[in-house]
DOVOKOL-859082 format. One record per residue (C-alpha): residue number from 1; residue in three letters; chain; x, y, z. Coordinates in Angstrom, 2 decimals. Example, Ala and Ser with C-alpha at 12.3 -4.5 7.8 and 13.67 -1.06 7.14 Angstrom:
BEGIN
   n res chain       X       Y       Z
   1 Ala     A   12.30   -4.50    7.80
   2 Ser     A   13.67   -1.06    7.14
***
This chain:
BEGIN
   n res chain       X       Y       Z
   1 Met     A  -10.28    6.42   22.49
   2 Ala     A  -12.74    3.56   22.14
   3 Arg     A  -12.72    0.63   24.54
   4 Thr     A  -11.05   -2.42   23.03
   5 Pro     A  -12.82   -5.71   23.78
   6 Leu     A   -9.82   -7.89   22.79
   7 Arg     A   -7.33   -6.09   25.01
   8 Gly     A   -4.98   -8.65   26.57
   9 Ile     A   -5.31  -11.13   23.69
  10 Arg     A   -2.02  -11.97   21.98
  11 Val     A   -1.93  -13.01   18.31
  12 Leu     A    1.03  -14.58   16.52
  13 Asp     A    0.54  -13.65   12.87
  14 Leu     A    2.53  -15.65   10.32
  15 Thr     A    0.48  -14.42    7.37
  16 Asn     A    1.36  -12.58    4.19
  17 Val     A   -0.20  -10.06    1.81
  18 Leu     A   -3.94   -9.64    2.48
  19 Ala     A   -6.40  -12.25    3.80
  20 Gly     A   -4.39  -13.02    6.95
  21 Pro     A   -3.07   -9.49    7.58
  22 Tyr     A   -6.59   -8.10    7.05
  23 Cys     A   -7.85  -10.56    9.68
  24 Ser     A   -5.18   -9.62   12.22
  25 Tyr     A   -5.73   -5.93   11.48
  26 Gln     A   -9.36   -6.34   12.56
  27 Leu     A   -8.26   -8.13   15.74
  28 Met     A   -5.74   -5.34   16.41
  29 Leu     A   -8.43   -2.67   16.01
  30 Phe     A  -10.45   -4.44   18.67
  31 Gly     A   -7.46   -4.35   21.00
  32 Ala     A   -5.45   -7.51   20.45
  33 Glu     A   -1.65   -7.38   20.52
  34 Val     A   -0.58   -8.66   17.09
  35 Val     A    2.98   -9.88   16.64
  36 Lys     A    3.93  -10.47   13.02
  37 Val     A    6.33  -13.39   12.69
  38 Glu     A    8.22  -12.61    9.47
  39 Val     A   10.87  -14.30    7.37
  40 Pro     A   14.26  -12.75    8.22
  41 Gly     A   15.47  -10.23    5.67
  42 Ser     A   12.36  -10.12    3.49
  43 Gly     A    9.26  -10.27    5.66
  44 Asp     A    5.66  -10.07    4.51
  45 Leu     A    5.49  -10.00    0.68
  46 Ala     A    3.14   -7.01    0.94
  47 Arg     A    6.13   -4.95    2.14
  48 His     A    7.17   -4.90   -1.52
  49 Leu     A    3.74   -4.29   -3.09
  50 Gly     A    2.19   -0.95   -3.94
  51 Pro     A    2.20    1.90   -6.47
  52 Glu     A    5.39    3.61   -5.18
  53 Pro     A    8.64    1.79   -6.11
  54 Asp     A   10.67    3.65   -3.47
  55 Leu     A    8.40    2.41   -0.69
  56 Asn     A    8.39   -1.10   -2.14
  57 Asn     A   12.19   -1.15   -2.21
  58 Ala     A   12.28    0.04    1.42
  59 Gly     A   10.01   -2.80    2.53
  60 Leu     A    7.20   -0.39    3.29
  61 Gly     A    4.91   -0.80    0.29
  62 Ala     A    1.48    0.81    0.46
  63 Ser     A   -0.17   -2.63    0.55
  64 Phe     A    1.75   -3.39    3.74
  65 Leu     A    1.19    0.00    5.34
  66 Ala     A   -2.58   -0.31    4.79
  67 Gln     A   -3.05   -3.55    6.76
  68 Asn     A   -0.33   -3.58    9.41
  69 Ala     A   -0.47   -0.43   11.50
  70 Gly     A   -0.50   -1.07   15.23
  71 Lys     A    1.24   -4.44   14.93
  72 Lys     A    4.70   -5.60   16.02
  73 Ser     A    7.28   -7.38   13.88
  74 Ile     A    9.82  -10.05   14.73
  75 Glu     A   11.94  -12.18   12.39
  76 Ile     A   12.05  -15.95   12.89
  77 Asp     A   13.34  -18.63   10.56
  78 Leu     A   11.24  -21.69   11.30
  79 Lys     A   13.79  -23.89    9.52
  80 Asp     A   16.48  -22.96   12.07
  81 Ala     A   16.50  -25.16   15.20
  82 Ala     A   17.33  -22.41   17.69
  83 Gln     A   14.75  -20.04   16.27
  84 Arg     A   12.14  -22.81   16.18
  85 Ala     A   12.66  -23.11   19.94
  86 Val     A   12.02  -19.37   20.25
  87 Phe     A    8.81  -19.82   18.27
  88 Glu     A    7.72  -22.59   20.65
  89 Asp     A    8.10  -20.18   23.55
  90 Leu     A    6.04  -17.59   21.69
  91 Val     A    3.30  -20.15   21.10
  92 Arg     A    3.19  -20.95   24.81
  93 Gly     A    2.44  -17.32   25.58
  94 Ala     A   -0.04  -16.69   22.75
  95 Asp     A   -3.81  -16.82   22.56
  96 Val     A   -4.06  -17.07   18.78
  97 Leu     A   -1.85  -18.42   15.99
  98 Leu     A   -2.80  -17.26   12.49
  99 Glu     A   -1.23  -18.46    9.24
 100 Asn     A   -2.08  -18.58    5.54
 101 Phe     A    0.47  -21.01    4.16
 102 Arg     A   -0.54  -23.63    1.65
 103 Ala     A   -2.28  -26.48    3.47
 104 Gly     A    0.13  -28.59    5.52
 105 Val     A    3.18  -26.31    5.31
 106 Leu     A    3.27  -25.47    9.02
 107 Ala     A    2.83  -29.15    9.90
 108 Arg     A    5.76  -30.07    7.66
 109 Leu     A    7.82  -27.53    9.58
 110 Gly     A    7.06  -29.52   12.72
 111 Phe     A    4.09  -27.54   14.04
 112 Asp     A    0.97  -29.57   13.35
 113 Trp     A   -2.13  -29.03   15.47
 114 Glu     A   -1.29  -31.75   17.95
 115 Thr     A    2.17  -30.27   18.55
 116 Leu     A    0.78  -26.77   18.92
 117 Arg     A   -1.96  -28.00   21.26
 118 Ala     A    0.62  -29.77   23.41
 119 Leu     A    2.50  -26.48   23.74
 120 Asn     A   -0.63  -24.50   24.64
 121 Arg     A   -4.00  -26.13   25.41
 122 Gly     A   -5.75  -22.79   25.15
 123 Leu     A   -4.37  -21.85   21.74
 124 Val     A   -6.78  -20.86   18.98
 125 Tyr     A   -5.08  -21.86   15.74
 126 Cys     A   -6.54  -20.45   12.52
 127 Ala     A   -5.22  -21.64    9.15
 128 Ile     A   -6.46  -19.66    6.15
 129 Ser     A   -6.02  -21.31    2.77
 130 Gly     A   -7.59  -21.17   -0.65
 131 Phe     A   -9.47  -24.44   -0.40
 132 Gly     A   -9.06  -25.70    3.14
 133 Gln     A   -6.70  -28.24    4.68
 134 Thr     A   -8.43  -31.28    3.17
 135 Gly     A   -9.89  -32.35   -0.15
 136 Pro     A   -8.64  -32.82   -3.73
 137 Met     A   -7.74  -29.12   -4.15
 138 Ser     A   -6.12  -28.59   -0.77
 139 Gln     A   -2.59  -28.45   -2.23
 140 Ala     A   -3.45  -26.12   -5.10
 141 Pro     A   -2.08  -22.57   -4.88
 142 Ala     A   -4.70  -19.84   -4.75
 143 Tyr     A   -4.89  -16.10   -5.07
 144 Asp     A   -7.94  -13.87   -4.88
 145 Gln     A   -8.63  -13.96   -8.61
 146 Ile     A   -8.44  -17.77   -8.66
 147 Ile     A  -11.10  -17.91   -5.94
 148 Gln     A  -13.23  -15.32   -7.72
 149 Gly     A  -13.27  -17.53  -10.79
 150 Leu     A  -13.87  -20.84   -9.03
 151 Ser     A  -16.65  -19.49   -6.79
 152 Gly     A  -18.80  -18.40   -9.74
 153 Met     A  -18.43  -14.78   -8.67
 154 Met     A  -16.82  -13.66  -11.93
 155 Ser     A  -19.48  -15.39  -14.02
 156 Ile     A  -22.20  -13.08  -12.66
 157 Thr     A  -20.16   -9.87  -12.63
 158 Gly     A  -20.77   -7.63  -15.63
 159 Thr     A  -23.41   -7.96  -18.33
 160 Glu     A  -24.22  -10.80  -20.70
 161 Asp     A  -21.80   -9.16  -23.15
 162 Thr     A  -18.94   -8.43  -20.71
 163 Ala     A  -19.05  -11.25  -18.12
 164 Pro     A  -17.04  -12.86  -16.67
 165 Leu     A  -15.35   -9.92  -14.97
 166 Arg     A  -13.11   -9.69  -11.94
 167 Val     A  -14.52   -7.69   -9.03
 168 Gly     A  -12.48   -4.49   -8.82
 169 Phe     A  -10.79   -5.25   -5.48
 170 Pro     A   -9.59   -8.47   -3.76
 171 Val     A  -13.02   -9.33   -2.43
 172 Cys     A  -12.29  -13.00   -1.68
 173 Asp     A   -9.18  -12.14    0.32
 174 Thr     A  -11.23   -9.62    2.27
 175 Ile     A  -14.09  -12.04    2.90
 176 Gly     A  -11.61  -14.70    4.00
 177 Gly     A  -10.00  -12.27    6.43
 178 Leu     A  -13.33  -11.18    7.88
 179 Met     A  -14.51  -14.77    8.32
 180 Ala     A  -11.21  -15.64   10.00
 181 Ala     A  -11.58  -12.72   12.42
 182 Leu     A  -15.15  -13.78   13.22
 183 Ser     A  -14.08  -17.40   13.72
 184 Ile     A  -11.20  -16.46   16.00
 185 Ser     A  -13.36  -14.16   18.09
 186 Ser     A  -15.99  -16.89   18.43
 187 Ala     A  -13.34  -19.44   19.43
 188 Leu     A  -11.99  -17.08   22.09
 189 Val     A  -15.48  -16.76   23.57
 190 Gly     A  -15.78  -20.55   23.61
 191 Arg     A  -12.42  -20.86   25.31
 192 Glu     A  -13.69  -18.69   28.15
 193 Arg     A  -16.23  -21.42   28.92
 194 Thr     A  -14.08  -24.51   28.36
 195 Gly     A  -10.47  -23.41   28.77
 196 Glu     A   -9.71  -25.24   25.51
 197 Gly     A   -8.52  -23.74   22.25
 198 Cys     A   -9.40  -25.17   18.85
 199 Phe     A   -8.20  -25.53   15.26
 200 Leu     A   -9.99  -23.37   12.66
 201 Asp     A   -9.58  -24.60    9.08
 202 Leu     A  -10.79  -21.73    6.89
 203 Ser     A  -11.40  -22.14    3.15
 204 Met     A  -11.47  -18.87    1.18
 205 Leu     A  -13.50  -20.60   -1.54
 206 Glu     A  -16.19  -21.68    0.90
 207 Ala     A  -16.21  -18.35    2.75
 208 Ser     A  -16.62  -16.50   -0.56
 209 Met     A  -19.48  -18.71   -1.71
 210 Ser     A  -21.16  -18.20    1.65
 211 Ala     A  -20.92  -14.44    1.15
 212 Met     A  -22.48  -14.63   -2.32
 213 Gly     A  -25.89  -15.02   -0.68
 214 Trp     A  -28.79  -15.07   -3.11
 215 Ala     A  -26.58  -15.83   -6.11
 216 Val     A  -25.92  -19.27   -4.61
 217 Ser     A  -29.06  -19.84   -2.52
 218 His     A  -31.47  -19.13   -5.39
 219 Tyr     A  -29.78  -21.96   -7.26
 220 Val     A  -29.35  -24.53   -4.49
 221 Ile     A  -32.86  -23.94   -3.11
 222 Ser     A  -34.90  -23.10   -6.20
 223 Gly     A  -32.74  -24.37   -9.05
 224 Val     A  -32.52  -20.93  -10.65
 225 Ala     A  -28.99  -20.27  -11.90
 226 Pro     A  -27.90  -16.62  -11.67
 227 Thr     A  -26.94  -14.64  -14.75
 228 Pro     A  -24.90  -11.44  -15.06
 229 Met     A  -27.21   -8.46  -14.52
 230 Gly     A  -24.73   -5.62  -14.94
 231 Gln     A  -25.96   -2.61  -12.99
 232 Gln     A  -29.34   -4.11  -12.11
 233 Asn     A  -30.49   -5.88   -8.94
 234 Val     A  -31.93   -9.30   -9.71
 235 Thr     A  -34.29   -9.28   -6.72
 236 Ala     A  -36.29   -6.12   -7.49
 237 Ala     A  -37.19   -3.42  -10.01
 238 Pro     A  -36.65   -0.54  -10.32
 239 Ser     A  -33.35   -1.25   -8.60
 240 Gly     A  -30.10   -0.44  -10.33
 241 Thr     A  -28.21    2.35  -12.08
 242 Phe     A  -29.98    5.08  -14.06
 243 Glu     A  -28.93    7.98  -16.26
 244 Thr     A  -29.59   11.54  -15.13
 245 Ala     A  -28.89   14.94  -16.72
 246 Asp     A  -25.20   14.79  -15.85
 247 Gly     A  -24.22   11.35  -14.60
 248 Leu     A  -25.27    8.02  -13.13
 249 Leu     A  -27.49    7.45  -10.12
 250 Asn     A  -28.23    4.31   -8.13
 251 Ile     A  -31.87    3.85   -7.13
 252 Ala     A  -33.19    0.97   -5.04
 253 Ala     A  -37.00    1.27   -4.94
 254 Asn     A  -37.31   -2.32   -3.76
 255 Arg     A  -40.60   -1.97   -1.88
 256 Gln     A  -44.02   -1.24   -3.34
 257 Thr     A  -44.37    1.96   -1.31
 258 Gln     A  -40.94    3.15   -2.53
 259 Phe     A  -41.92    2.49   -6.15
 260 Glu     A  -45.13    4.46   -5.68
 261 Lys     A  -43.29    7.39   -4.07
 262 Leu     A  -40.72    7.38   -6.87
 263 Cys     A  -43.42    7.51   -9.52
 264 Gly     A  -45.18   10.30   -7.64
 265 Leu     A  -42.04   12.44   -7.41
 266 Leu     A  -41.39   11.94  -11.13
 267 Gly     A  -44.96   12.89  -12.00
 268 Arg     A  -45.61    9.43  -13.43
 269 Glu     A  -48.35    8.08  -11.18
 270 Asp     A  -49.69    6.28  -14.24
 271 Leu     A  -46.85    3.76  -13.98
 272 Val     A  -48.22    2.50  -10.66
 273 Leu     A  -51.44    1.38  -12.36
 274 Asp     A  -49.79    0.04  -15.50
 275 Pro     A  -50.37   -3.78  -15.57
 276 Arg     A  -46.73   -4.24  -16.60
 277 Phe     A  -45.52   -2.69  -13.34
 278 Val     A  -48.32   -3.36  -10.88
 279 Asp     A  -46.28   -5.55   -8.51
 280 Arg     A  -42.72   -6.72   -7.88
 281 Glu     A  -42.82   -9.78  -10.14
 282 Ala     A  -44.43   -7.84  -12.99
 283 Arg     A  -41.80   -5.13  -12.71
 284 Lys     A  -39.00   -7.70  -12.80
 285 Arg     A  -40.46   -9.27  -15.95
 286 Asn     A  -40.74   -5.86  -17.61
 287 Arg     A  -37.59   -4.31  -16.19
 288 Glu     A  -36.28   -2.79  -19.43
 289 Ala     A  -39.56   -1.09  -20.28
 290 Leu     A  -39.87    0.31  -16.75
 291 Asn     A  -36.29    1.57  -16.75
 292 Asp     A  -36.87    3.36  -20.06
 293 Glu     A  -39.94    5.13  -18.66
 294 Leu     A  -38.12    6.23  -15.51
 295 Thr     A  -34.93    7.30  -17.30
 296 Gly     A  -36.92    9.72  -19.47
 297 Glu     A  -37.90   11.60  -16.30
 298 Leu     A  -34.61   11.21  -14.43
 299 Arg     A  -32.71   12.91  -17.25
 300 Lys     A  -34.51   16.16  -16.41
 301 Arg     A  -32.41   16.75  -13.26
 302 Thr     A  -28.83   16.18  -12.16
 303 Ala     A  -27.69   13.19  -10.13
 304 Ala     A  -26.92   15.48   -7.17
 305 Glu     A  -30.46   16.88   -7.24
 306 Trp     A  -32.02   13.43   -7.26
 307 Glu     A  -29.66   12.39   -4.45
 308 Gln     A  -31.30   15.05   -2.31
 309 Leu     A  -34.91   14.59   -3.43
 310 Leu     A  -35.33   10.82   -3.42
 311 Pro     A  -33.95    9.90    0.04
 312 Ala     A  -36.05   12.73    1.47
 313 Ile     A  -39.20   10.77    0.55
 314 Gly     A  -37.77    7.42    1.64
 315 Val     A  -36.44    6.13   -1.68
 316 Pro     A  -32.77    5.00   -1.43
 317 Ala     A  -30.71    6.81   -4.07
 318 Ala     A  -27.13    8.05   -4.41
 319 Arg     A  -24.55    9.00   -7.00
 320 Ile     A  -21.79    6.62   -8.08
 321 Leu     A  -18.54    8.00   -6.68
 322 Ser     A  -14.92    7.48   -7.55
 323 Val     A  -12.63    6.18   -4.80
 324 Pro     A  -11.15    9.68   -4.19
 325 Gln     A  -14.68   11.08   -3.90
 326 Ala     A  -15.71    8.32   -1.51
 327 Val     A  -12.63    8.88    0.68
 328 Ala     A  -13.58   12.57    0.95
 329 Ser     A  -17.10   11.74    2.16
 330 Glu     A  -18.43   13.94    4.95
 331 Gln     A  -20.11   10.87    6.44
 332 Leu     A  -16.78    9.07    6.84
 333 Ala     A  -15.23   12.20    8.34
 334 His     A  -18.09   12.51   10.83
 335 Arg     A  -17.62    8.89   11.94
 336 Gly     A  -13.84    9.21   12.24
 337 Phe     A  -13.23    6.38    9.78
 338 Phe     A   -9.70    7.46    8.83
 339 Ala     A   -6.87    8.27   11.23
 340 Asp     A   -3.25    9.28   10.72
 341 Val     A   -0.43    7.40   12.46
 342 Pro     A    3.32    8.14   12.32
 343 Phe     A    5.18    6.78    9.31
 344 Pro     A    7.45    3.88   10.38
 345 Gly     A   10.95    5.15   11.06
 346 Ala     A   10.00    8.72   10.09
 347 Pro     A    7.58   10.13   12.68
 348 Glu     A    7.58   13.54   11.00
 349 Arg     A    5.47   11.89    8.27
 350 Thr     A    2.12   10.17    8.64
 351 Val     A    0.24    7.22    7.16
 352 Arg     A   -3.52    7.43    6.76
 353 Thr     A   -5.18    4.27    8.06
 354 Ser     A   -8.78    3.09    8.00
 355 Gly     A  -11.05    1.85   10.74
 356 Asn     A  -13.56   -0.93   10.19
 357 Gly     A  -16.90    0.85   10.44
 358 Val     A  -17.52   -0.17   14.06
 359 Leu     A  -17.92    2.33   16.90
 360 Val     A  -17.47    0.88   20.39
 361 Asp     A  -19.47    2.91   22.91
 362 Gly     A  -19.43    5.74   20.39
 363 Gly     A  -15.69    5.64   19.72
 364 Ala     A  -14.05    4.72   16.42
 365 Leu     A  -11.38    2.01   16.37
 366 His     A   -7.91    3.04   15.18
 367 Pro     A   -4.37    1.62   15.31
 368 Pro     A   -2.41    2.64   18.41
 369 Gly     A    0.80    3.05   16.41
 370 Pro     A    2.49    2.85   13.01
 371 Pro     A    3.15   -0.21   10.86
 372 Pro     A    6.36   -1.89   12.05
 373 Leu     A    9.75   -1.93   10.41
 374 Leu     A   10.88   -5.46    9.64
 375 Gly     A   12.18   -6.99   12.88
 376 Glu     A   11.56   -3.79   14.82
 377 His     A   10.44   -5.71   17.91
 378 Asn     A   12.93   -8.57   17.89
 379 Val     A   14.58   -7.54   21.15
 380 Glu     A   11.34   -6.55   22.87
 381 Gln     A    9.72   -9.90   22.14
 382 Arg     A   12.80  -11.80   23.26
 383 Asp     A   12.67  -10.06   26.60
 384 Leu     A    8.97  -10.88   27.00
 385 Leu     A    9.30  -14.62   26.39
 386 Thr     A    8.06  -16.56   29.37
 387 Arg     A   10.70  -19.27   28.92
 388 Trp     A   14.00  -17.76   27.94
 389 Leu     A   16.61  -20.38   28.68
 390 Asp     A   20.38  -19.91   28.67
 391 Gly     A   20.58  -17.25   25.96
 392 Ser     A   21.38  -19.71   23.18
 393 Arg     A   18.07  -18.98   21.51
 394 Ser     A   18.64  -15.85   19.51
 395 Leu     A   16.46  -13.76   17.27
 396 Pro     A   18.06  -11.74   14.46
 397 Ala     A   19.19   -8.27   15.39
 398 Ala     A   16.56   -5.58   14.97
 399 Thr     A   16.33   -4.37   11.38
 400 Thr     A   17.49   -0.79   10.74
 401 Glu     A   16.72    1.43    7.81
 402 Asp     A   20.31    1.05    6.63
 403 Ser     A   20.06   -2.74    6.52
 404 Arg     A   16.84   -2.91    4.53
***
């Protein structure tokens, strides 16, 4: 079992679906105790999302199971006065409060930053929203695809004929979750020095544009607007996807020495001296001609053969895998990326969960337990409250399988 640097940190997670739950999943993997604060009776919307209707109907949709292992669940209605008082007690004992409501929703429920700060001076409060808490778009609803479109991401995905295209997974939700986890971790380090928490206002739009790297920086610095390049890398050539005898192969010969080694292996040393391909900029200008020359040689062997030959001489190359093929990767197995945890409410079954690609002192990070049933920890959390008054503050009874 890997050491967990966030052990002892308590996170109240009011989030739904993906960006927020993905953030708190990362914090959980690093050791934080994550308590999901869910709407009584329905909970996180992701409980009802996934490819299996039976699981969705049971409140254990695959989308929920994937991002919530190792967390706890309590039900609180923030519109109910008694339960709001319970929430206040939870805030007093928390290190982090995470939410992804539309901007201003939590404040309208009576928990603006000043109120939260008065309850707990050391609280790190992170609000994830599509566009941030301020500005002309702050009240607009946003999902991943909306952010993909507004960021410019879709406009450069695909080819000139097929763009704009949606990236094939919720990349903006994921980026938002990662940036939130980074921000929270940084704020916790700062709190160690000052004793003061802070308010983190995270915009998924801005986080996504930050992650777009060269696509944005080439324009804002050099005035060069990006265009859809399909399977090719705008920064170098030959760098992209190529045909082989039996399938597609990615090659990234981005350096001059890699290009020369590639040409040597293919028996086409003449290409190195060809004025059209003599340096990086020339190769980029004549990309199509170069790709045609290389493809004629690459079609003589299978993708699997090239995958062995090219990396052996220092040229990055690999086949394009399906998701099932990628999941079965020997590399992932070696690193312990996946781990099985008990299925919630049915320990004879298991749920396969993912790590995050980080080994701590050589150990992979995995959830310590299964995803929670809705309200599974109502009673436990009540008993742990540091200020439980006369018993008038009551959480809903723990959810059972029969009541879902």
